[in-house]
C-alpha positions, 0 to 999 in steps of 0.5 A, spaced: 290 671 763 290 667 757 291 660 753 292 657 747 290 650 744 291 646 738 284 645 736 286 642 729 282 636 726 283 632 720 285 637 714 282 643 718 288 646 722 286 651 727 288 654 734 284 657 739 286 663 744 282 665 750 284 671 754 280 675 759 281 683 760 279 686 767 279 693 769 275 694 776 268 691 775 269 691 767 271 684 765 271 681 757 273 674 755 275 674 748 276 667 744 279 667 737 279 661 733 284 661 727 282 655 722 284 653 714 284 647 710 291 645 707 289 647 700 286 653 701 289 660 700 285 664 705 284 663 713 278 664 717 278 668 724 272 667 729 272 672 734 267 670 740 266 676 746 263 675 753 262 680 758 264 676 764 264 682 769 258 685 773 257 692 769 255 693 762 260 694 757 258 700 752 261 702 745 265 695 744 269 696 738 274 691 735 279 692 729 284 688 725 290 692 722 295 689 717 301 692 712 301 687 706 308 689 703 307 684 698 313 683 693 318 686 697 325 684 699 326 683 706 330 690 706 330 696 701 325 697 696 319 702 697 314 697 700 308 700 697 302 697 694 296 699 691 290 699 696 283 700 695 276 698 698 272 693 694 266 693 698 263 697 704 256 696 707 252 703 708 252 707 714 248 713 716 251 719 719 251 719 727 255 723 731 262 723 729 261 717 724 260 720 717 255 717 712 258 711 708 255 709 702 254 702 700 260 700 695 257 698 690 250 700 690 245 695 693 251 692 697 248 691 705 253 687 709 259 685 704 266 689 707 273 688 703 279 692 703 285 689 698 292 691 698 295 689 691 303 688 689 305 693 684 309 688 680 306 681 680 299 683 682 299 678 689 293 680 693 292 680 700 284 681 702 281 683 709 274 682 709 267 679 712 260 679 711 257 683 717 253 690 716 257 692 723 264 692 719 267 698 716 273 697 712 279 702 710 285 702 706 292 706 706 291 708 713 298 708 717 301 702 719 302 705 726 294 707 726 291 704 732 285 709 733 279 704 732 274 711 733 278 714 727 277 709 723 270 708 724 269 715 724 272 717 717 275 711 714 280 712 707 276 709 701 280 709 695 276 706 689 278 700 685 279 704 679 283 710 683 287 706 688 292 709 693 299 707 692 302 707 699 306 704 704 300 703 708 295 698 712 288 695 710 284 695 716 277 692 718 273 694 724 267 693 728 262 697 731 259 692 736 254 696 741 253 694 748 254 688 752 250 687 758 253 682 764 253 675 761 251 677 754 256 675 748 257 677 741 261 673 735 263 675 728 268 672 723 272 675 718 278 672 712 284 673 710 285 672 702 291 671 699 289 669 692 284 674 688 281 669 685 279 666 691 275 672 694 268 670 692 269 663 694 272 665 701 267 670 702 261 666 700 263 660 705 264 665 710 257 668 709 253 661 708 253 658 715 251 662 721 252 658 728 246 661 732 248 657 739 251 655 743 255 661 745 260 663 751 260 657 757 256 650 756 255 645 761 251 638 762 248 634 757 243 636 751 247 642 749 243 645 743 247 646 737 243 650 732 245 653 725 242 656 719 244 658 712 243 664 707 240 659 702 236 654 707 231 652 701 238 649 697 241 647 704 240 639 704 244 637 710 248 640 715 254 636 719 255 638 726 262 637 729 265 638 736 273 638 737 273 635 730 268 629 732 261 629 728 256 629 734 250 630 729 247 631 722 240 635 720 237 635 714 230 638 716 230 645 718 225 648 722 220 653 719 225 658 722 230 655 717 234 652 723 238 646 723 239 643 730 243 637 734 245 636 741 251 634 744 253 632 751 259 636 754 260 632 760 264 627 756 269 633 754 274 636 759 273 643 762 276 648 757 275 651 750 272 646 745 271 648 737 265 648 734 264 647 726 258 646 722 259 644 714 253 645 710 251 642 703 248 648 699 246 646 692 251 640 692 257 645 695 260 645 702 260 651 706 262 651 713 263 655 719 267 655 725 266 657 732 268 655 740 265 655 747 268 654 754 266 647 757 265 648 765 262 641 768 264 643 775 259 641 780 256 645 785 261 646 791 259 642 797 262 640 804 260 637 811 259 641 817 258 635 821 261 629 822 268 630 821 273 625 819 276 621 825 269 622 829 267 616 833 260 614 831 255 610 836 247 610 837 242 612 832 240 619 829 247 621 828 246 628 824 249 630 817 250 637 816 252 641 809 255 647 807 253 650 800 255 656 796 248 660 795 251 663 789 252 656 786 247 652 790 245 644 788 238 642 787 239 636 791 244 632 795 243 624 796 247 621 802 250 614 803 252 610 808 258 605 806 262 600 810 266 594 808 260 589 811 254 592 809 256 596 803 253 602 800 246 604 803 242 610 801 240 615 806 235 619 802 236 625 798 234 632 801 232 637 795 232 644 799 237 647 804 240 646 809 240 639 806 241 635 812 240 627 813 242 622 819 244 615 820 245 609 825 251 605 827 247 600 832 247 594 826 255 595 826 260 592 830 265 596 835 271 599 831 267 598 824 270 604 819 264 608 816 264 612 810 258 618 809 258 620 802 254 626 799 253 627 792 250 634 790 247 635 783 245 642 780 240 644 775 245 642 769 246 635 772 253 637 774 255 633 780 260 633 786 261 627 790 265 628 797 266 623 803 267 623 810 269 617 815 269 615 822 269 609 827 264 605 830 264 606 838 258 602 841 259 605 848 262 612 850 263 616 856 259 622 856 262 629 857 259 634 862 259 642 860 257 646 865 257 652 860 261 658 861 267 659 865 265 665 869 257 667 869 255 674 872 249 675 875 245 681 879 244 680 886 236 681 888 234 688 890 232 686 897 238 681 899 245 680 897 244 673 894 242 672 887 238 667 884 242 663 879 239 658 873 245 653 871 245 650 864 248 643 863 245 643 856 251 643 852 253 636 855 253 631 850 254 623 849 257 620 843 252 615 844 246 617 840 240 615 844 243 615 851 239 619 856 243 623 861 242 625 868 245 631 871 248 632 878 251 639 881 255 640 887 257 646 891 259 649 898 256 642 901 250 643 897 247 640 891 242 640 885 240 635 879 237 637 872 239 640 866 238 647 868 236 648 876 235 654 879 239 655 886 241 661 890 248 663 891 251 669 895 255 675 893 262 672 891 265 667 887 262 660 887 265 653 884 259 649 881 261 642 879 257 638 874 257 630 873 253 627 867 251 620 867 249 616 861 246 610 865 253 606 864 258 611 866 260 618 869 263 623 866 269 627 868 267 633 872 266 640 869 266 646 873 263 653 872 265 659 876 259 663 878 261 670 880 255 674 884 256 681 883 252 686 887 249 690 881 244 693 885 245 701 887 243 704 894 236 707 894 235 714 897 231 714 903 228 721 901 224 721 894 226 728 894 231 732 898 228 739 901 230 745 898 235 750 902 234 757 902 237 764 904 237 771 902 244 773 903 247 765 904 244 758 905 248 752 908 246 745 908 246 742 915 244 735 914 247 729 910 242 725 906 242 717 907 240 711 902 239 704 904 243 699 900 241 691 899 248 689 901 251 695 905 245 697 909 245 705 911 249 709 906 251 716 907 251 721 902 257 724 899 258 730 895 264 734 892 260 740 891 260 746 897 255 746 902 255 753 903 253 759 898 254 766 899 252 768 892 245 770 889 243 764 885 240 757 884 245 751 885 245 744 885 248 739 890 249 732 887 249 727 893 252 720 891 250 714 895 256 708 894 255 701 896 262 700 896 261 694 891 261 699 885 254 701 885 252 708 886 246 713 885 246 720 885 240 725 888 240 732 887 239 737 892 237 745 890 240 751 894 237 757 893 240 764 895 235 769 893 235 776 896 228 779 896 229 784 901 230 791 899 234 796 903 231 801 908 233 808 908 236 811 914 232 817 914 225 817 915 224 823 910 230 827 907 230 835 909 228 840 904 234 844 901 232 851 899 235 857 896 233 864 893 237 864 887 239 857 887 239 851 891 244 845 891 244 838 895 251 837 898 249 830 902 248 823 899 243 820 903 244 812 905 240 806 906 241 800 910 240 793 906 240 786 910 245 783 905 249 789 902 250 793 909 250 801 908 248 803 901 249 810 898 243 813 894 243 814 887 239 819 882 239 821 875 236 828 877 240 834 878 243 836 884 243 843 883 237 848 881 238 855 879 231 856 876 226 859 881 221 853 883 220 847 887 223 840 885 223 833 887 230 829 887 228 821 887 234 817 890 234 810 889 237 805 894 239 798 890 242 792 894 245 789 887 241 783 888 235 786 884 232 789 890 231 797 891 227 802 894 226 810 892 226 816 897 224 823 895 227 830 897 225 836 895 229 842 893 226 849 893 229 856 889 225 862 892 227 869 891 224 873 897 228 879 897 226 886 893 231 890 889 235 896 893 234 902 889 238 908 889 236 915 887 240 921 885 239 928 883 245 930 880 246 938 879 247 940 872 246 947 873 244 951 878 241 959 879 238 962 884 232 959 886 232 954 880 236 949 877 237 943 872 238 936 875 240 930 872 236 924 875 240 918 876 237 911 878 240 904 879 238 898 883 241 892 885 238 885 886 241 879 890 239 874 884 237 879 878 241 884 874 236 890 874 236 894 867 236 902 870 232 904 864 226 899 867 226 904 873 221 909 874 220 915 879 215 920 881 216 927 884 212 928 890 207 923 889 205 925 882 204 919 878 202 923 872 209 925 871 214 920 870 221 921 870 227 915 868 234 914 869 238 920 865 232 925 865 233 932 866 229 936 871 228 943 873 227 944 880 224 951 883 224 953 890 218 956 892 222 958 899 216 958 904 211 958 900 205 953 901 204 948 896 207 944 891 207 943 883 210 938 878 209 939 871 211 937 864 214 943 861 219 945 855 221 951 858 228 950 860 232 956 858 232 959 865 235 954 868 239 951 862 236 945 862 236 941 855 230 938 852 229 931 854 224 926 851 220 932 848 220 936 854 223 937 861 219 936 868 219 942 872 218 941 880 216 947 884 216 945 891 219 947 898 221 940 899 223 935 893 221 928 894 223 923 888 221 916 889 223 910 884 220 904 884 222 897 880 220 889 881 225 884 880 224 877 875 220 874 881 216 880 883 219 883 889 218 890 889 224 895 891 223 903 892 228 908 893 227 916 894 231 922 894 228 928 899 231 935 899 228 941 902 233 946 899 236 944 893 237 951 891 236 958 894 238 966 893 241 972 897 240 979 896 247 980 892 248 973 890 246 966 890 248 960 893 247 953 891 248 946 893 248 940 890 245 935 895 243 927 893 239 923 898 238 916 897 234 911 901 232 904 899 226 900 902 225 893 903 218 889 902 218 890 910 216 897 909 223 900 913 227 905 909 234 908 910 236 915 908 243 916 906 245 924 904 251 926 901 253 934 900 258 937 896 259 944 895 263 949 892 264 957 894 269 962 896 271 962 903 267 960 908 265 955 904 260 959 900 261 961 892 258 967 889 255 966 882 253 972 878 248 971 873 
C-alpha cells in the first residue's frame, strides 16, 4: 500500500512517496521525499523509516544502486565509465564486514562514489554525510545484494579508477528498530563535479531532530541544529512550504526550535524544511512526517436514534476503544426551543451522563451530543436524536419464557420466586405496581414467592405506572421433579453362601412424588461361582430421577472336604509295596474329591513310608490324610548243599562242595555261603572247595581237619590245602544271611559216601540237600546216582 504526493513549494520542487511493507507481525513504513531547486545540478533524497509493527526489526539495511552510462548513445557504445570511491567513512571489521579505512585519512562521516564519462568528463555522484553509510564503485548493475556491498565493497581510487560498465552504490547499516521507533537519513545525486562540495555541505549543515513519524494536535515541536551553531544566525521552519516560525537563539545544546498546529493540516504526509543562515550562506534540510488528527473512537450505547424520551434521569451510555481512550467526554442536550444545554463532562470510564425532558413539550425533537477528547486534544463529536413523549405505556416483563425449578424434597410442589424486575416504563420517574395471576390465584410485588405444583403453569404479569396498565406478559413456569427417591435402608445387608447365594428380598425407596418405589436391577440375583459380587439396585420415580444402591453378594466356600475313610489301610510287602487304590473325600460343594499326592505310590526299599493324600475342593479349601506303606522282608534264603564226587576210592574219596542259595528279594552270591562239617566250626569250606571224605565204617568218633594230603584220594589242593573228614556219617551244614538279616541254613547228610569189599570196592555218589527256614523246620532231599556192572555195581581196581 503506497501513496505519492506533490509537495513542491515556490522554487523548490519536491514529491513524497509513502509505502508500507508487511510480513506477519513485522511492518515498516517508508517515507521518501525527493527535492531540488530549479537551478541546482543536484537533488536531495530524504528517507524516514518507522517500525509500525509489533515486533523489533533487526539488521535494517538500505541500498541505492545506479548505473550512470553517461555520454553514451541510446544504443550501441561501450557504456563504460571511470568509477571510483572519493570518500569512505572508517569502519572496524565485524563478522562478515571487512575493515574499511577512512578515505581520505581523517574523514569521519563523508561518503561519495563517482562515475565519470570518458569523453567529456560528465559526472554522477552518489553521496552523503553519515557514518552509517558505505559507498562502492564498479559493482554490477544487477547486484542487489546489500549484505555483499556492506561486507566487501569495491573501492577503486581516484588515481586508479575502475573503467567498466558498472554501477555506483550507496548502502546504509541502520541497526534495529523497536516498535514505534524511527530513523532517517539524507543523500544526494550530484550531476556537476563543481557542485560536489556545495551539495554535500548543504546536506550536512542542517539536521532536523524532530518531529519524526506521526504527529497530531497543536503545539507540535519542530527542532533542528547545524554543524556550525556559532555561525548560524537564523533558521526558518516550513511545513508544506508555509513558514511556521523562525528561531535566532539556539539553546545551550545548539537546538533551534518552533512549534506548529497540525490540527490545521489535513491528515496524511506533510513536508518539513529548515533553511539555516550560516556565515551569510543558506543551507537547508528537508524531511516529512505523517499528520493524524483523528479523535478517539466513541459511540452511544444508549439512547438510540428514534427513541422516545419522557421523565427525568434518562441515561446516556458510551462505547469506547480501550486502545484509544478519550480523557474526557462532554455531553449536551440540544433542542430547537432551548438550544444547547451542557450536561457536564465525565473524565473516567465508563463515561456516563443523563438528561431530563420534563421541561419540553410533547413531540419535541431532542438531540444528545457527545464530544470525546484525547490526550493530544483531538476531538470526536457524535449525536443521537429522539422524540419527547410525556406519558407512555409501561411494559411488563415476566422474565424468561420457561423457568425450571426443583421440587421440594418433602413434597411434589416447588417454591418459585417470580421476577418482574425487567419491566420498564419509558416515562422516567413513574412508579410501577405489579399484579401476578395464575390458576385462580394472584400475588403482587416485583418478586413474590409462590408455590406451584409439578407441571407447567402460565403466570401472567400486568404492571401499572399509576395511569395505565401494560399489556399482560406471560411466563411459563415448569416445575420438574428433580428429587430422586431415597432408599429406605441406609445400607443393604450382605447375602452370603458357601456354594451359592441368592437375593430373596427386593429393596424399596421412598420418593417425594411417587411414594414407595421398588428397586430394579439388571444384575443376576443368584450366584454359584465363588467370589464377591455387587448387585446395583435402581430406584426410579418415573419422572427421570433415580438413585442407585449397591448390595453385596458373597459366595465363599470355607469348608474343607471330609475324607471318606476315617483312616487309610496300611499297604505292606516284603520286597516292594504299591498303593493301587486312590482314596476319596466328600466336599460340601464339589461332591466327591479324589486324593492327590506328590509322593511315590510304589516303594522297593525296605522301610516304613508315609504317603500324604490331599483332598482339595478347588475353592481354596483342602484337607490331608496319611497312608502308611511298609516294605519288610521276613523270609530267609533257601540254601542248597551238594557234595559232588570227583574221585572215589575204596574207603575215601574226593568231593567238590557245591553251595548256592535262593532268596525271595535278594540275589545271594554263592561265594558268600560258608559251610562246616559235623559241627566243627574251626574248619570252614566254601562253594567249589574240594574235600576228602574217609569212611571209618563202624568206628566211633568223627574228625574234621585241614590237610594237604590229597594224593591218596586224588584231591587237588584248594586254597593251600584240603579238608579231610573222617566219620561214619558226613554232615555238611551251610549258612547264609540275606540283606535284611534273614538267616537260611542248608545241610547234606550222608552216612555212606564210600565203602569197600574184599576184592573190589563200590562207590556211590550221593547228595543230600536240605534247607531250613527261620522257624526251625527242615526238609531233606536226596539224590542217588551210581554206576557199575550188572546188578547196578561197578568194580574199580586200584
